[in-house]
MARSE-852443 format. One record per residue (C-alpha): z, y, x. Coordinates in nm, 3 decimals, padded with zeros to 5 digits. Each point is the difference from the previous one (the first is absolute). Example, Ala and Ser with C-alpha at 12.3 -4.5 7.8 and 13.67 -1.06 7.14 Angstrom:
BEGIN
[rec [00.780, -00.450, 01.230]]
[rec [-00.066, 00.344, 00.137]]
END
This chain:
BEGIN
[rec [00.000, 00.000, 00.001]]
[rec [00.055, 00.237, 00.293]]
[rec [-00.370, 00.013, 00.087]]
[rec [-00.084, 00.042, -00.367]]
[rec [00.244, 00.288, -00.045]]
[rec [-00.104, 00.181, 00.319]]
[rec [-00.363, -00.029, -00.103]]
[rec [00.078, 00.124, -00.349]]
[rec [00.194, 00.297, 00.139]]
[rec [-00.261, 00.064, 00.270]]
[rec [00.255, 00.010, 00.284]]
[rec [00.023, -00.172, 00.336]]
[rec [00.374, -00.066, 00.030]]
[rec [00.257, -00.117, -00.260]]
[rec [00.204, 00.321, 00.025]]
[rec [00.043, 00.242, -00.290]]
[rec [00.187, 00.328, 00.034]]
[rec [00.221, 00.046, -00.306]]
[rec [-00.090, 00.300, -00.223]]
[rec [00.340, 00.173, 00.028]]
[rec [-00.057, 00.297, -00.235]]
[rec [00.126, 00.314, 00.167]]
[rec [-00.001, -00.153, 00.349]]
[rec [-00.348, -00.138, 00.042]]
[rec [-00.274, 00.247, 00.091]]
[rec [-00.375, 00.011, 00.031]]
[rec [00.037, -00.004, 00.379]]
[rec [00.224, -00.309, -00.006]]
[rec [-00.220, -00.195, -00.239]]
[rec [-00.313, 00.093, 00.197]]
[rec [00.155, -00.114, 00.329]]
[rec [00.098, -00.338, -00.145]]
[rec [-00.340, -00.056, -00.164]]
[rec [-00.184, 00.106, 00.313]]
[rec [00.205, -00.253, 00.198]]
[rec [-00.116, -00.286, -00.222]]
[rec [00.286, -00.012, -00.251]]
[rec [00.022, 00.141, -00.352]]
[rec [00.137, 00.353, -00.013]]
[rec [00.156, 00.114, -00.327]]
[rec [00.077, 00.315, -00.192]]
[rec [00.284, 00.016, -00.253]]
[rec [-00.141, 00.217, -00.278]]
[rec [00.258, -00.079, -00.267]]
[rec [00.160, 00.343, 00.032]]
[rec [-00.330, 00.191, 00.018]]
[rec [-00.179, 00.199, -00.266]]
[rec [-00.358, -00.097, -00.077]]
[rec [-00.134, 00.281, 00.219]]
[rec [00.234, -00.090, 00.286]]
[rec [-00.102, -00.364, -00.023]]
[rec [-00.369, 00.086, 00.007]]
[rec [00.052, 00.227, 00.299]]
[rec [00.186, -00.264, 00.203]]
[rec [-00.262, -00.265, -00.072]]
[rec [-00.275, 00.241, 00.102]]
[rec [00.180, 00.092, 00.323]]
[rec [00.060, -00.365, 00.088]]
[rec [-00.365, -00.081, -00.057]]
[rec [-00.083, 00.269, 00.253]]
[rec [00.255, -00.136, 00.249]]
[rec [-00.111, -00.364, -00.011]]
[rec [-00.304, -00.199, -00.097]]
[rec [00.220, -00.309, -00.033]]
[rec [00.158, -00.136, -00.322]]
[rec [00.332, 00.143, -00.116]]
[rec [00.246, -00.051, -00.283]]
[rec [00.132, 00.249, -00.254]]
[rec [00.316, -00.086, -00.189]]
[rec [00.128, 00.106, -00.344]]
[rec [00.324, -00.035, -00.196]]
[rec [-00.032, -00.189, -00.329]]
[rec [00.347, 00.056, -00.140]]
[rec [00.070, 00.000, -00.371]]
[rec [00.082, 00.356, -00.102]]
[rec [00.350, 00.018, -00.148]]
[rec [00.062, 00.207, -00.312]]
[rec [00.153, 00.337, 00.078]]
[rec [00.378, -00.013, -00.038]]
[rec [00.142, 00.351, 00.019]]
[rec [00.361, -00.115, -00.038]]
[rec [-00.024, -00.253, 00.284]]
[rec [-00.187, 00.246, 00.218]]
[rec [00.267, 00.266, -00.046]]
[rec [00.273, -00.251, 00.073]]
[rec [-00.169, -00.088, 00.328]]
[rec [-00.034, 00.367, 00.093]]
[rec [00.372, 00.043, -00.077]]
[rec [00.081, -00.288, 00.238]]
[rec [-00.213, 00.162, 00.273]]
[rec [00.139, 00.351, -00.060]]
[rec [00.295, -00.025, 00.246]]
[rec [-00.239, -00.107, 00.275]]
[rec [-00.227, 00.298, -00.062]]
[rec [00.309, 00.224, -00.007]]
[rec [00.097, -00.133, 00.344]]
[rec [-00.306, 00.187, 00.127]]
[rec [00.051, 00.305, -00.222]]
[rec [-00.288, -00.104, -00.222]]
[rec [-00.053, -00.101, -00.361]]
[rec [-00.178, -00.309, -00.126]]
[rec [-00.331, 00.039, -00.186]]
[rec [00.039, 00.130, -00.355]]
[rec [-00.170, -00.312, -00.128]]
[rec [-00.157, -00.321, 00.123]]
[rec [-00.371, -00.050, -00.046]]
[rec [-00.226, -00.287, 00.104]]
[rec [-00.115, 00.069, 00.352]]
[rec [-00.341, -00.161, -00.040]]
[rec [-00.185, -00.218, -00.249]]
[rec [-00.056, -00.373, 00.015]]
[rec [-00.351, -00.125, 00.080]]
[rec [00.020, -00.186, -00.329]]
[rec [-00.234, 00.186, -00.241]]
[rec [-00.084, 00.261, 00.266]]
[rec [-00.368, 00.021, -00.091]]
[rec [-00.064, 00.301, 00.224]]
[rec [00.121, -00.186, 00.311]]
[rec [-00.198, -00.308, -00.105]]
[rec [-00.313, 00.214, -00.014]]
[rec [00.068, 00.126, 00.354]]
[rec [00.026, -00.356, 00.128]]
[rec [-00.323, -00.107, -00.171]]
[rec [-00.176, 00.302, 00.150]]
[rec [00.147, -00.031, 00.351]]
[rec [00.011, -00.381, 00.014]]
[rec [00.262, -00.064, 00.271]]
[rec [-00.031, -00.355, 00.132]]
[rec [00.344, -00.105, -00.122]]
[rec [00.241, 00.116, -00.271]]
[rec [00.352, -00.141, -00.027]]
[rec [00.269, 00.026, -00.267]]
[rec [00.379, 00.032, 00.018]]
[rec [00.262, -00.041, -00.277]]
[rec [-00.241, -00.192, -00.222]]
[rec [-00.364, -00.005, -00.104]]
[rec [-00.227, 00.233, -00.194]]
[rec [-00.184, -00.115, -00.310]]
[rec [-00.259, -00.275, 00.018]]
[rec [-00.263, 00.261, -00.088]]
[rec [00.097, 00.203, 00.308]]
[rec [-00.007, -00.313, 00.216]]
[rec [-00.342, -00.102, -00.129]]
[rec [-00.139, 00.349, 00.055]]
[rec [00.119, 00.011, 00.361]]
[rec [-00.135, -00.346, 00.076]]
[rec [-00.335, 00.087, -00.156]]
[rec [-00.009, 00.291, 00.247]]
[rec [00.027, -00.254, 00.283]]
[rec [00.360, 00.082, 00.092]]
[rec [00.233, -00.273, 00.132]]
[rec [00.331, -00.001, -00.188]]
[rec [00.345, -00.101, 00.126]]
[rec [00.328, -00.015, -00.192]]
[rec [00.357, -00.009, 00.126]]
[rec [00.224, -00.288, -00.108]]
[rec [00.369, -00.056, 00.071]]
[rec [00.023, -00.331, -00.188]]
[rec [-00.214, -00.281, -00.137]]
[rec [-00.031, 00.145, -00.352]]
[rec [-00.146, 00.322, 00.136]]
[rec [-00.237, -00.196, 00.225]]
[rec [-00.115, -00.200, -00.303]]
[rec [-00.067, 00.325, -00.188]]
[rec [-00.216, 00.119, 00.292]]
[rec [-00.191, -00.329, -00.002]]
[rec [-00.053, 00.018, -00.376]]
[rec [-00.129, 00.356, 00.026]]
[rec [-00.269, -00.118, 00.243]]
[rec [00.099, 00.202, 00.307]]
[rec [-00.117, -00.100, 00.346]]
[rec [00.330, -00.037, 00.185]]
[rec [00.378, 00.022, -00.021]]
[rec [00.230, 00.211, 00.216]]
[rec [00.317, -00.210, 00.014]]
[rec [00.285, 00.248, 00.051]]
[rec [00.322, -00.150, 00.126]]
[rec [00.341, 00.160, -00.056]]
[rec [00.000, 00.099, 00.370]]
[rec [-00.275, 00.256, -00.059]]
[rec [00.057, 00.371, 00.034]]
[rec [-00.083, 00.242, -00.277]]
[rec [-00.020, -00.067, -00.370]]
[rec [00.024, -00.351, -00.132]]
[rec [-00.327, -00.088, -00.174]]
[rec [00.183, -00.189, -00.273]]
[rec [-00.160, 00.043, -00.342]]
[rec [00.335, 00.010, -00.183]]
[rec [00.273, 00.139, 00.230]]
[rec [00.284, -00.140, -00.206]]
[rec [-00.142, -00.351, 00.049]]
[rec [-00.034, 00.008, 00.380]]
[rec [00.085, -00.342, 00.143]]
[rec [00.008, 00.146, 00.354]]
[rec [-00.198, -00.274, 00.172]]
[rec [-00.027, 00.021, 00.377]]
[rec [-00.347, -00.029, 00.151]]
[rec [00.071, -00.350, 00.140]]
[rec [00.080, -00.140, -00.345]]
[rec [-00.273, 00.197, -00.177]]
[rec [-00.274, -00.118, 00.233]]
[rec [00.101, -00.364, -00.046]]
[rec [-00.003, 00.035, -00.377]]
[rec [-00.338, 00.173, -00.005]]
[rec [-00.156, -00.244, 00.245]]
[rec [00.096, -00.277, -00.238]]
[rec [-00.117, 00.168, -00.320]]
[rec [-00.245, 00.282, 00.072]]
[rec [-00.380, -00.042, 00.027]]
[rec [-00.062, 00.352, 00.138]]
[rec [00.030, 00.113, 00.362]]
[rec [00.344, 00.143, 00.073]]
[rec [00.089, 00.297, 00.217]]
[rec [00.354, -00.015, 00.138]]
[rec [00.212, 00.317, -00.010]]
[rec [00.363, 00.054, 00.093]]
[rec [00.170, 00.046, 00.336]]
[rec [-00.312, -00.076, 00.208]]
[rec [00.005, 00.215, 00.314]]
[rec [-00.195, -00.181, 00.273]]
[rec [-00.287, -00.241, 00.049]]
[rec [00.222, -00.305, 00.036]]
[rec [00.131, 00.057, -00.356]]
[rec [-00.356, 00.038, -00.126]]
[rec [-00.081, -00.342, 00.149]]
[rec [00.314, -00.152, -00.152]]
[rec [-00.084, 00.136, -00.346]]
[rec [-00.353, -00.138, 00.029]]
[rec [00.133, -00.337, 00.108]]
[rec [00.193, 00.000, -00.327]]
[rec [-00.314, 00.048, -00.203]]
[rec [-00.067, 00.374, 00.006]]
[rec [-00.357, 00.109, 00.067]]
[rec [00.105, 00.339, 00.142]]
[rec [00.302, 00.223, 00.042]]
[rec [00.083, 00.348, -00.127]]
[rec [00.219, 00.219, 00.224]]
[rec [00.154, 00.330, -00.100]]
[rec [00.312, 00.085, 00.197]]
[rec [-00.181, -00.107, 00.319]]
[rec [-00.232, 00.301, -00.036]]
[rec [00.253, 00.273, -00.091]]
[rec [00.067, 00.107, 00.359]]
[rec [-00.372, 00.036, 00.073]]
[rec [-00.081, 00.367, 00.066]]
[rec [-00.265, -00.019, -00.276]]
[rec [00.258, -00.065, -00.274]]
[rec [00.149, 00.281, -00.207]]
[rec [00.360, -00.098, 00.083]]
[rec [00.220, 00.302, 00.072]]
[rec [00.181, 00.045, 00.334]]
[rec [00.330, -00.092, -00.171]]
[rec [-00.154, -00.316, -00.149]]
[rec [-00.133, -00.098, 00.342]]
[rec [00.334, 00.069, 00.168]]
[rec [00.194, -00.219, -00.244]]
[rec [-00.258, -00.279, 00.018]]
[rec [00.032, 00.009, 00.380]]
[rec [00.382, -00.015, 00.003]]
[rec [00.297, -00.199, -00.125]]
[rec [-00.078, 00.084, -00.365]]
[rec [-00.300, -00.232, 00.016]]
[rec [00.232, -00.303, 00.012]]
[rec [00.136, 00.071, -00.348]]
[rec [-00.248, -00.004, -00.287]]
[rec [00.077, -00.062, -00.363]]
[rec [-00.165, -00.012, -00.341]]
[rec [00.101, 00.267, -00.248]]
[rec [-00.136, 00.140, -00.327]]
[rec [00.201, 00.322, 00.004]]
[rec [-00.251, 00.197, 00.204]]
[rec [-00.308, -00.054, -00.214]]
[rec [00.096, -00.198, -00.307]]
[rec [-00.157, -00.323, 00.134]]
[rec [00.137, -00.233, 00.271]]
[rec [-00.119, 00.093, 00.349]]
[rec [00.113, -00.091, 00.350]]
[rec [00.083, 00.274, 00.246]]
[rec [00.243, 00.115, 00.267]]
[rec [00.346, -00.007, -00.155]]
[rec [00.158, 00.343, -00.051]]
[rec [00.242, 00.180, -00.231]]
[rec [-00.247, -00.023, -00.287]]
[rec [00.006, -00.379, 00.027]]
[rec [00.376, -00.028, 00.043]]
[rec [00.159, 00.271, -00.211]]
[rec [-00.230, -00.026, -00.302]]
[rec [-00.016, -00.380, -00.013]]
[rec [00.259, -00.014, -00.278]]
[rec [-00.223, 00.220, -00.214]]
[rec [-00.317, -00.211, 00.029]]
[rec [00.012, -00.084, -00.372]]
[rec [-00.013, 00.370, -00.086]]
[rec [-00.297, 00.097, 00.216]]
[rec [-00.295, 00.159, -00.178]]
[rec [-00.321, -00.194, -00.034]]
[rec [-00.262, -00.012, 00.272]]
[rec [-00.172, 00.221, 00.103]]
[rec [00.205, 00.281, -00.154]]
[rec [00.309, -00.100, 00.198]]
[rec [-00.207, 00.025, 00.317]]
[rec [-00.070, 00.368, -00.061]]
[rec [00.375, 00.064, -00.027]]
[rec [00.072, -00.211, 00.309]]
[rec [-00.264, 00.183, 00.202]]
[rec [00.138, 00.335, -00.114]]
[rec [00.346, -00.097, 00.127]]
[rec [-00.144, -00.117, 00.332]]
[rec [-00.189, 00.326, 00.037]]
[rec [00.303, 00.226, -00.042]]
[rec [00.211, -00.224, 00.224]]
[rec [-00.262, -00.025, 00.276]]
[rec [-00.039, 00.377, 00.005]]
[rec [00.360, 00.008, 00.119]]
[rec [-00.045, -00.277, 00.255]]
[rec [00.123, -00.289, -00.214]]
[rec [-00.219, -00.307, -00.046]]
[rec [00.256, -00.212, -00.185]]
[rec [-00.202, 00.013, -00.324]]
[rec [-00.339, -00.084, 00.147]]
[rec [-00.246, -00.260, -00.128]]
[rec [-00.059, -00.139, 00.347]]
[rec [-00.157, -00.325, -00.108]]
[rec [00.008, -00.282, 00.255]]
[rec [-00.001, -00.379, 00.010]]
[rec [00.249, -00.234, 00.157]]
[rec [-00.197, -00.015, 00.324]]
[rec [00.033, 00.377, 00.045]]
[rec [00.162, -00.006, 00.348]]
[rec [-00.319, -00.161, 00.133]]
[rec [-00.221, 00.297, -00.090]]
[rec [-00.205, 00.126, 00.294]]
[rec [-00.090, 00.364, 00.059]]
[rec [-00.362, -00.059, 00.097]]
[rec [-00.330, 00.148, -00.113]]
[rec [-00.135, -00.214, -00.281]]
[rec [-00.298, -00.128, 00.201]]
[rec [00.232, -00.104, 00.283]]
[rec [00.241, -00.167, -00.240]]
[rec [-00.288, -00.188, -00.160]]
[rec [-00.107, -00.123, 00.345]]
[rec [00.352, -00.132, 00.065]]
[rec [00.020, -00.167, -00.342]]
[rec [-00.337, -00.167, 00.044]]
[rec [00.083, -00.127, 00.349]]
[rec [00.343, -00.127, -00.112]]
[rec [-00.146, -00.173, -00.305]]
[rec [-00.281, -00.163, 00.198]]
[rec [00.238, -00.123, 00.270]]
[rec [00.250, -00.134, -00.254]]
[rec [-00.279, -00.177, -00.187]]
[rec [-00.105, -00.174, 00.321]]
[rec [00.360, -00.097, 00.078]]
[rec [00.044, -00.152, -00.342]]
END
């Protein structure tokens, strides 16, 4: 299946750079694609015009295939009472920095589900690959994208989600283990079974007819080879690319990922309203008891980002969404092309040794 998947994606090596909305950039994706992997853009937080612009810029930066990723979350009904309660919980933290919380919580960005305008952009621009997180769009959307010649990938955290991806007729499955940094791709957050990548790959190898891309804690070529030995056709790495100069990570994010903080990651829903793994901070620890009160995603994320902004302006990064996987301490501060060369060499050597 590896050869089949690489041919379908149009890439030379089984290495995919995770989309990482807010951290991935055109320069990063281009460098990975130009090195023979699959670069990715996370467009879930972009407007239609922003999405179109990034796709256009990436086309100019590489002639190789690349992936664009979208969030397919179910939009929760607006709950003014719950939203105000969450803002009341956050109020003392804003006050700590002589600031006030937002007057109200609004959805930060729409889901790709039923986003006809973004669908039209994709049909017009025809990126080689489109991937989905948090669920799947309608079958009509899927059929339209495939008719445009676009390869489609869906993220699964368990067997049921993988089966849904198979039933929808997608081309591959991104198997996201609990080790992975960033947002859990789980379709229904309250039903997350928190499978590690090791267990998930074994289950999917036994039951899944589609090629599988392993994601979660993979930081070097040896781990890529190990995941492929367990049935994966390729690997998706996110945290491994954050320290690349091409990423959009802030200096504070880079400093924490390069220090002792990197050894302590945890999954929390209090930052965004959906479970996500990042560097543990006061937001994770002090608001954990209030996780049942958090506003729905993505509205809660706008409030969380607002708190981080006022805190960071005063030199405090204890409320930051510094997403990172469990392999974070192994991140290397190398240009993306150089990192790709290391990953490829490590993977090839490990494959020979096996």
